[in-house]
NUMAR-344083 format. One record per residue (C-alpha): residue in one letter; x, y, z. Coordinates in steps of 0.001 Angstrom, whole numbers, padded with zeros to 6 digits, always signed. Layout:
AXYZ;...
This chain:
M-011883+151550+012904;L-012273+151224+016662;R-010367+148578+018581;V-011248+147805+022164;C-010351+145035+024562;S-013967+144400+025512;R-017397+145871+024921;L-017498+149676+024985;V-020445+151248+026761;V-021017+154994+026731;R-023177+156792+029269;P-026409+158048+027695;A-026613+161768+027106;T-028702+163925+029389;S-030859+166781+028258;T-028097+169276+029055;R-025375+167414+027191;R-025799+167034+023463;V-024101+163935+022118;R-023528+162804+018552;T-022712+159139+017973;F-020259+158249+015254;A-020128+154626+014196;T-016680+153339+013374;K-016893+150255+011214;A-015648+149462+007722;G-013954+152825+007605;T-017166+154851+007811;L-018499+157573+010043;G-022185+158213+010348;N-025219+158435+012600;Q-026445+154882+012100;K-026206+152410+014982;R-023368+149856+014929;D-022215+147039+017158;I-019453+149164+018667;Q-019824+152928+019027;V-017839+155902+020127;S-019701+159029+021136;T-018229+162481+020971;V-019675+165434+022769;V-020599+168410+020637;G-021705+171726+021936;L-019660+171627+025136;E-017826+174696+023899;D-021197+176481+023959;I-021615+175818+027683;K-020097+178900+029239;P-020447+178964+033015;A-019612+182191+034785;M-015864+182718+034711;P-015170+185760+036882;N-011461+186587+036983;V-010585+183323+035228;D-007939+183640+032513;V-007245+180436+030600;G-004688+182260+028496;K-003778+182455+024838;Q-000137+181426+025058;S+000991+180020+021712;G+002563+176595+021813;G+002314+175959+025540;S-000512+174949+027848;T-003127+177670+027997;Y-004063+176859+031585;C-001638+174478+033323;P+001485+175970+034994;Y+003882+173241+033896;D+006910+175346+034721;Q+005836+174956+038362;T+004383+171423+038313;S+007040+169733+036151;K+009092+168538+039128;Q+006114+166665+040616;Y+004549+165526+037349;D+006352+162194+037081;Q+005430+161072+040587;T+002049+159825+039363;R+002491+159394+035598;K+003592+156452+033480;P+003494+156271+029651;L+000366+154534+028363;G-000066+152494+025185;L+003531+151677+024332;N+002251+148609+022477;V+000029+150847+020351;F+002893+153160+019440;L+005445+150454+018653;G+002917+148271+016842;S+001878+151211+014685;Y+005440+152230+013838;A+006204+148641+012857;L+003695+149059+010015;A+005881+151678+008308;P+008054+150642+005358;W+011221+150914+007467;P+012426+148761+010377;V+011649+150471+013682;H+015304+150382+014754;S+016230+152516+011736;Q+013484+155110+012145;S+013812+158657+013483;L+011079+159500+016037;L+009823+162949+017046;D+007727+163308+020204;V+005743+166557+020046;G+005101+167947+023507;C+007593+165562+025059;G+007129+166921+028585;T+009620+165504+031061;G+010778+162861+028577;T+009289+159714+030127;F+007878+158491+026808;L+011136+159102+024951;E+012982+157310+027737;T+010961+154154+027032;M+011814+154470+023331;Q+015577+154635+023855;G+017369+151776+022122;K+014387+151015+019878;F+014821+153732+017216;G+017683+155021+015110;S+017336+158507+016592;L+015037+160320+019010;S+013947+163954+019142;G+011567+165828+021380;L+009822+169180+021099;E+008625+170963+024238;Y+007403+174488+024933;S+007576+174634+028741;D+010863+175706+030297;G+010280+173496+033328;M+009325+170412+031344;I+012233+170557+028903;A+014675+171080+031762;Q+013413+167868+033360;A+013636+166066+029998;K+017252+167157+029460;A+018212+165952+032920;R+016465+162612+032313;L+017580+161866+028756;G+021048+163369+028480;P+022777+164314+025220;D+021693+161295+023163;V+018182+162706+022568;N+017765+165874+020505;L+015519+168167+022576;V+014260+171398+021032;Q+012083+174123+022523;G+009298+175357+020280;S+005629+175372+019347;A+003715+172423+017911;D+002139+174545+015177;N+005526+175769+013904;L+007925+172848+014106;P+011599+173904+013807;F+012530+170982+011547;E+013104+170500+007829;D+010539+168860+005563;A+010463+165043+005662;S+012843+164889+008641;F+011217+161995+010524;H+009861+158505+009945;A+007575+158585+013010;I+005847+161209+015167;S+004030+160885+018492;I+001941+163290+020536;N+000905+162209+024023;Q-001930+163861+025949;V-001000+167283+024622;V-003715+168535+022269;H-006124+169653+025021;H-003562+172298+025957;F-003962+173924+022543;P-006411+176824+022079;P-009759+175314+020991;D-010867+178399+019037;N-012279+178160+015505;N-012973+174431+015595;F-009530+173635+017024;A-007649+175559+014337;F-004375+175286+016298;L-004748+171490+016211;A-005288+171618+012448;R-002089+173645+012016;T-000206+171212+014233;F-001330+168265+012124;K-000235+170064+008953;E+003173+170696+010501;A+003426+167026+011467;A+002618+166064+007884;R+005276+168474+006613;V+008146+167059+008705;L+007073+163414+008295;M+008333+161321+005401;P+005774+159864+002968;G+004648+156544+004422;G+005543+157707+007928;I+003319+157035+010933;F+001747+159652+013235;V+000228+158416+016524;I-001940+160689+018676;N-002789+159819+022274;T-005663+162003+023517;S-008970+161743+025371;T-012443+162453+024055;P-014606+164992+025903;E-016750+162143+027263;Q-013752+160223+028535;Q-012560+163320+030334;R-016007+163961+031804;D-016871+160435+032947;A-013738+158287+033188;F-011673+160420+035581;W-013139+160132+039064;W-012485+163723+040121;V-013921+165718+037193;E-017511+165082+038321;L-016658+166998+041508;F-015749+170146+039546;D-019070+171990+039547;H-017832+175097+037730;S-014878+174018+035599;E-016105+170628+034305;A-017673+171920+031093;V-014715+174145+030273;I-012267+171287+030880;C-014187+168977+028555;S-014438+171649+025864;R-010632+171687+025609;F-010548+168091+024326;P-011245+167810+020589;P-014017+165323+019744;L-012891+162287+017797;D-014610+163434+014608;V-012701+166724+014763;V-009392+164876+015185;L-010164+162688+012171;E-011344+165677+010135;H-008154+167637+010764;L-005975+164611+010089;G-007633+164199+006705;G-007237+167910+006008;A-003511+167608+006679;G-003121+164765+004190;F-003101+161833+006584;Q-004869+158543+005928;V-006765+156576+008566;N-008161+153075+008173;D-010203+150432+009975;D-007502+149899+012608;S-006701+153537+013242;V-008633+154141+016477;C-007800+152175+019612;V-009269+152619+023108;P-007560+150780+025994;L-010209+150055+028604;H-008276+148904+031653;R-005089+150944+032230;S-005498+154359+033831;L-003697+157328+032347;M-001842+157740+035620;A+000445+154962+036793;S-001750+152061+037918;D-000157+151865+041353;K-000695+155591+041952;Y-004138+156227+040480;L-006123+154896+043456;E-003323+154297+045940;K-005316+156019+048696;G-008761+155946+047133;I-010320+159327+046479;A-008224+160709+049343;C-005435+160908+046752;G-007146+164060+045540;L-006290+165812+048808;E-002587+165790+047929;K-000982+168501+045794;N+001451+166066+044173;Y-001500+163998+042953;Q-003267+167074+041597;D-000090+168087+039757;G-000254+164798+037848;D-003327+165829+035834;S-003939+169223+034258;S-007702+169236+034926;W-006947+170103+038543;A-005155+173230+037297;M-008324+174387+035552;A-010343+173767+038716;E-007779+175817+040593;K-008229+178687+038140;F-011934+178593+038972;G-011073+178745+042665;E-012953+175539+043465;I-010178+173298+044840;P-011204+173986+048473;Q-014806+172950+047709;V-013633+169815+045897;M-011414+168829+048816;Q-014336+169376+051181;K-016494+167060+049065;I-013795+164392+049246;N-013441+164757+053008;D-017211+164600+053462;M-017537+161423+051379;V-014730+159762+053324;A-016192+160829+056691;Q-019674+159604+055739;G-018404+156299+054333;K-019683+157131+050835;D-016314+157148+049113;S-016263+153416+048277;H-019658+153542+046550;Y-018685+156671+044634;L-015397+155154+043519;L-017048+151885+042477;R-019394+153807+040191;K-016585+155882+038705;E-014397+152821+038144;Q-017244+151106+036311;Q-017464+154123+034038;R-013711+154231+033494;K-013458+150568+032587;S-016408+150818+030210;M-014974+153663+028121;G-011268+154049+028923;Q-009406+157243+029674;A-007460+157573+026422;T-008056+157263+022690;F-005229+156488+020260;V-005376+157438+016602;T-002796+156113+014123;A-002466+157996+010833;I-000279+157419+007788;K+001183+160206+005673;Q+000090+159596+002120;
């Protein structure tokens, strides 16, 4: 079930981080050891560091902690859609030619993904909750793309309206309560508006990828565990997909190991000193959580200290080795039965 470009190595668990390993081979999930493994962190939601005056919010349909209405104008300065080959290759497996399909992007943000899909599908639609994000998307895409404001767990579309659905780095903004119940409702809504035989592609990150593969998260002493707890483990994603009536198979899970989630030319343009710039921080929502914990000044001091002491290159080498061993994103392709 797992496809990687090279061998996947996952950092061993420490005594304070409980890890369950799920083999993904021949369509099975279990605790037995396989040649290629994916580990998903469990119990991170039970790690509750002190959160004085920190409100991560309960806003339905939008990010519960990232102020996208404010950051939307800077967001695209560091981002570039990842895994276009995964999306288009998956949609080509549907019973309809890609150029005749209708595509819905749930949580379309500023519209960069839909922009890359223009001219490849019969019609394009995007759903976005944030006022700032959808304003940027409308300015980017113009009238040819149907953009609708709404919540992912209550899609404002008729049954069987689309041949294809995508969701890109969105699900960690959903409330994680009750075993990611909001995610389960979102998947059921996707199944409702998707035609039988249609393809649903999810681009997300596992808790471990978020913890280890992004160089800055290790510097977040107080918010790290909370950030990781927002990302649904792979087994939860697969469980909720099955509960919504989707089918996954041996090729459903794909982990790109080399491309960063940010644009490659921006990710390490200035080494870890990138993290000193607000525009860079606005390109990844984990910085917003650290800001809610009031620890951005301490993180920036750590960066400055490493640079001043000449330790930044060694730190970055270690973090890049981790990133390239496990990737920053996990793609799951599901078929509506």
